[in-house]
N, C-alpha and C positions, 0 to 999 in steps of 0.2 A: 504493500500500500504506500501511496505517496501522501504525506501528511504536511499540512501547513499549521504550525503552532504560532499563535499570536501573543506577543508580549516581549518584555525586555528585562524582567526582574529575576529575583532569586526563585520565585515560584515557577517561572518558565524554564529556568535552568534545571530545576528539579523535575519538572514534567518532561523535558527533553531527555534527561538521564533515564527516566523510567520508560519512555517510548523507544529509545534505541535498544533496549533489552528485548524488544519483541521480534520474533522470527518473521512476523508479517510485514515488518517495515522495509520498504524499498528505498525511500528517500524522505529526508526530513528537511523542511524549510522553516525558518524562524523569522518572523517579521515583528519588529526590527532585530530582535535578538541582542546579545551582548558578547563580549569576548569569550565567555564561558560556553555559551550555546554554539559559538562558531566551531568549537572543537568537536561538536556532536552532529552538526548538520550544516546547512548553508544559510547564513543570515541574508535577509532581504531588506533593503532599505525602504520600508513602507511603514508609516505611522499606524499605531493601533486603531485610531479612529478614522482612518481614510478608507471607508467602507468600499468605495468604488474601486480604488486601486487594489485592495485586498482581494475582492471578488474577481477582478480582471486577472490578477495573478493566478488565482486558483483555477480559473477556467483555462487560461493559456497553458498552464503546466500540469493539466490533468490531475488535479488534486482529488484524492479519494475521501479525505476527511479533514475538516477544519477544526482545530482545537483552540478555542479562545482561552487565554489565561486571565486577563483583567476584565473588570466589569464594563469599562467604558464602551468597547465596541458592541457589546451585547445590548446595552441601553440605547445605543445608536442604530440598532437594527441589523447587525451583522448576520444573525441567523436567518432573518427574513430574506435578506439579499442572497444568501447562499441557497435557500430553498427555491428562490425564483430561477436559479440556474441548475437546480437538481443536484447540488453538492451537499452531502451530509455535514452538519455542523453540531458539535457536541456542546450546545449551549442553548438557552431559551430564546424565544422570540422577544422582540422589543416590548410587547405587551406583558409577557410573563416576567421580563427582567425588571419590571416596576417593583418587584419584591425587594430589590436593592435600590432602585433608582428613586423611590419615594417612600419616606418613612410613614407618611400618612396612609399610603396604599397598604403597606404591611400591617399597620394597626387595624385598618378596615377588614383585611383578611382575617386577622386574629379574632376580631369581634364576631365576624360572620361564622367562623369555624370553631368558636369556643376554645381558642388556643390561649393558655395562660400567659399573660404578659402584664407589664406595668400599666397602671391607670394613666391616661394621657389626654392632652388637648392640643389642637392645632391652632396656630395664629398666623395671620397674614399682615398684621399691623403691630409695630413695635410697642406702641402705647398700650395696647391690650395685653401683650405678652408681659410687659414690665409690671402692669397692675396685677396680673395673675401670680407672678412669682413673689411679689410683695405680700399678697394675700395668703399664699400657701406656705411661704417660708422655705428654708433649706434644711437638709440637702435636697437638691432637685437636679434634674438632668435636662439640658437644653440641646436639642439636635437640629441641625440644618435638615430641611426636608429632602433636599436633593443630594447628589453625589458630591463629596468633598474630599476625595482621596484619603479617607481615614482621619480627617482633621475636623469633621463636622459635629463632634460630640463633646460636650463639656459637662463633666460631673461637678456641679457647683456645690461646694461645702457651705457657702454663705450666700445670702441674698445678693451681696455686692458682686460676687463672682458670676452669678446668674445674670445680673443686670449688665455686666461688662460683656458677657457672651452675646446677649441679645443686641446690644449696641453694635458690636463688631460685625455680627452676621447680618442684621437687618438694616441698620442705618449706615454703617461704614462700608458695607458690601465686601468685607474681606474674603468671603468665600464665593463671590460672584452670585449668579442666579440661584445656586444651591441654597444659599442662606436667606433668600428673599421671604421665605416662610419657614416657620420652625414648629417642631413638635416638642412640647414640654411634658415631661412625665415624672412619676414618682421615682425616687432613687431606690433601687434594689440593692440589698446587701447580701454578700455570700461569695462563694467561689465561682469564677467565670470560666466556662469551658466552651470549646468550639466543636460542634457536631456536624459530620459530613455524610451525605447520602447521594448515590447515583439515582436519578429519577428519569423515567421514560414517558412521563405524562400521566400514567396511572399507577405504576409500581415504584416502590422505593427500596433500595438495597443499601444497607449500612456500609459505609466505608470505614468509619472509625471516629475517634475524637482526639483532640489535642488541647493543651492549655497554653494560651498566649500570655506574654508578659508585655503589656502595652505601654506602661509609663517609662520614661527615660531613666529614672534613677532607681537605685537599690531600694528594696522594701516598698516598691510601688509608690515612689515619690516623683514629683515633677510632672510636667505636662504629658498628655497622651501622645503616642507616636503611632506609626503604622504597625509596630510590633518589634520588640527588642529580643525576642527569643521564644522558644516553645518547648514543651515536654509532651511526648506522645508514647503511650496513652496517659491521660491524667491519673494521678495517684488515687483519687477517691471517686472515680467515675468509670466503673468497669463495664464489661461487655453487656451484662444484663441491664444495667442502668441505661446504657446507650440504646439498646433495643427498645426499651420502654419509652425513651425519649423520641425515637423515630415514630412510634405510635401516637405520641402526644403532640409533636410539633411538626412532623414532616407529612405524614399521610393525610391528616385533616387539611393541611394547606393544599396538597395536591388535589384532593376532592373538591375543595372550594374553587381552585383555579380552573379545574375541568368544568365545573358547573357554570362558570362565567364564560366558558368558550375560549379560554386562554391556557391550555394545558402546559405544564412546566416540564421541559426536557433539559437535563443538564445536571450540574452538581449543585445541590442545595446545601448551603452552609447555614446552620442555625446557631447563632450566638446565644448561649444560655447562661443564666445566673442560678446557681444552686442555693436557693434561700432556705431558711428554716421551715418555711411553709411549702417547700417543694420547688422544682425547677420552674423558671419563668423565662419566656423569650425576651431577649434584648433586641435582636434584629435578625433579619435574613440577609444573606449575601448569595449571589448567584454564580459562584465560582469557588475554587479552592482558596483558602486563606494564605496569607503571606505574613509571617514565616511558618504557619502550620504545615503547608505543603512540603517544606524542606525537612520537617520532622516526620510527616506521614509517609511520604513516597519512598524514602530509602528502606522502609520496613515492608513494602509491598512485595509479595511473592507471585501474585497473579500477573498475567499478561494484561497490561493496561489498555492496549490498543483495541482488541475486540470488545472490551467493555465499553469504551467510549463510542465505538461504532454502533453498538447496540443501543446506547443512550440516544444517539443522534437519530437512529431509525425508529425509536419507540418500541424496541423489542428486547428488553432486558432478559425476560424469560428465566432460564436456569443459570445465568451467569453467576459466578462465585468469586468473592473477593477474599483472598487469603493473605494475611500478614504474618510476619515472624513474631515470635513471642518476645523479642528483644525490646528494650526501651530506647527511645531516641531523645536526645537533647540537642537543641539548636540554639546557638549564641549568635546574635546579630552584631556585626561590627559596622558602626556608622561613622560618617565624617564628623570631626569635631565641630560643635555648634548646632548639630541636629537636635531637636526638630525645628530649630530656627534656620539660619543661613549656614549651611555646612561648609567646611573647608574642602576645596577640590584641588585636584592636580598633583597631589602627593603620590610618590611612587609606592607601589605595593609589591613586596617580595616575599618569598617563602611559602607560597601555596603548595608547592611540591613537598616541602618538609612537613607541612600540616597533614597532607593526605598520605604521607608515609606512615602515619600513626594508625594502628589497627582500628578499623571501624569508622574512620573520619573521612568525610567528604566536605569540600568547600564549594558552595554555590555562589556565583557572582550575580550581582544586581546592577548597581550604578557604578560600573567600571568602564574604562575606555583604554585605548592604546595610544600612547604618545611617544613617537620615535621608537616604536617597538617595545616600549615598557608599559606594564599595566599600572594604571593610576586610578585614584578615586575620582568619581564624577558626579557625586550627589550625596543624598542623605544616607539611606541604608545601602551599604556597599557590598558587604559579604555576609553570608550565613554559614557558620561552621557547625556542621552536624556530626554527631557521633552516635553510634548504636552499640549497645552492649547488653548482656543478659540482665544486669542490674542497674538501677538508676544512678547509684553513686559512681559506678564505673563509667557509665555514659557521660556523666558530668565531668569526671576527671579527664576523660579523653577529649571532650569538646574544648575544655579550657586549655588542655595541652596543645590542641590545634591552634587556638587563638594565640597562645604564647609563641608558637613557631612562626607566626606571620610577622614580618617586619613592615610595619606601616605606622609611622609616627603620628599620623593625623587621626588615628582611630580612637573611638570611645566605645565602650560596651558595658553592659551590666555584669556584675560578678556574682549575682545571686540567682541566675536562671536555674530553676528546678530545686532550689534550696527549700522552699516551703513544702514541696512534695515529699521531702525526706522527713518532715516532722510527723510525729505519731498522731 
């Protein structure tokens, strides 16, 4: 099969590494890719949201399957454009991708399908939103209604923080159109986990779960980021709990989407909070998480390619997803200054030393080549993943991999997986 993988981050590097293990793969193209994916397939200089150019390339190069990595092309209608050309795409239609593209839409689905989630209100006017948070008090959560590259959620511990978030999103326009309306909801407390399922419109097949570490600082301090590391599987969310969560959060959503005439095909990612009163939905995403994919996919033992093709065709049937029993720990190395303005351009050396450590893989994201040398080119730059039979060993290997990399501009959290080791 000839496959077009879309994206340029660590998630796409991890997907490429899983796809090249398939005996069915004939050729892999990655648009636009990064220096890491270039070692596994052919990078193509097409932006992820250039739907016309992506579908033209797929048609001209006889692509058998399009695999979208990020959400942006799906929300922009990639799957619909592929369907018009008869090209299978392992992702939802534009209408179904509203599960990630609109926080309001997600909440409406939850209400209609009786899916447990936080109480919420939507606001189109800043004055009304400000009055609401002053009346309700804090802690409270302010979410940009649209896509904001992982930066549209503020967990406000004080009313002032909530007011600032509303001002920045709605009046200052710091998130563009995504923040022109907001969803404000109650603050849920507990352990946060990410649950993933393959969906074919009617059926859901559990992939697994991981636990992301979103804040920039140790002990979950500082601002939210796109994700600074992950552990897979979560320490206190085993297989039985994951299967129950599929019944509670995924299958009802699939039924409601089908009832509305917008069946969901693709990877459904349910962000959950494990509260004292039971799990609650935080949000849906319509693709693999990043960095969760970098922790999930190295444990995959099944052939990913036929599963993704079955998803695209709406025929999951008897497909089986098998993972190793090992634990994976992923540590993200970011450019100094992230999640603000990161340092870029610094040389990165020693990836080969890191990958010489047993069980370690390094996935590239915001990297580039300058005069033949690998350099940092953005915020989250590398994801160092290690697998081992036990969590402590996986952590030790991952941090040994980090230590083997020579990159003076790097920052990273030193406590990824530490909480999972607590009794």
